C-alpha angles and dihedrals in degrees: 000000000000090000090058091050091052090049091051091048091049091051090047092050090048090052092050090050091050091049092051092047093048092046090053091047096052112118119237087250092055091047090050092050090052090047090050090053090049091049091053090060094039092074097171094048093235093137090246135083112232129193096263092049091051091048091052092048091051091049090051087055091054100263124126102204125180116236091250091055092051091047090053091052092049091046089057093049097041100087097173092045096231093136097254138071114243124205089254091056090046091050090050089053093050094046091047089054090049090053090049092051093047 
C-alpha cells in the first residue's frame, strides 16, 4: 500500500511541476485574458472573488445555485482559506485545468 501512496505523491508532484511550468510559460496576452475573466467576476474590484460575486456570475451563466453550493465551490478554490478567491488562486485553477486538458 505504501508503494501506491508514493506513486500518487509522484503523480501529484509531477502535476504541480507541470502547473508551475505552464504558468510560467503563459504569454502576457493569455495572462491578461485570464485576468479579464477574473475581473468580470470581481464586480467590486477588490481583487478577490467573494461568495456573492460568484453567485451573481453563476446566475449570469444561467445557473441558479444555492448559497451553500457557491460556498462549497469557493472553499475548493480558496487555497489559503481566507474566505475569498484571489487572482493568484484563480490563475492556479485555470492553469491546473489547462494541464488537465493537455
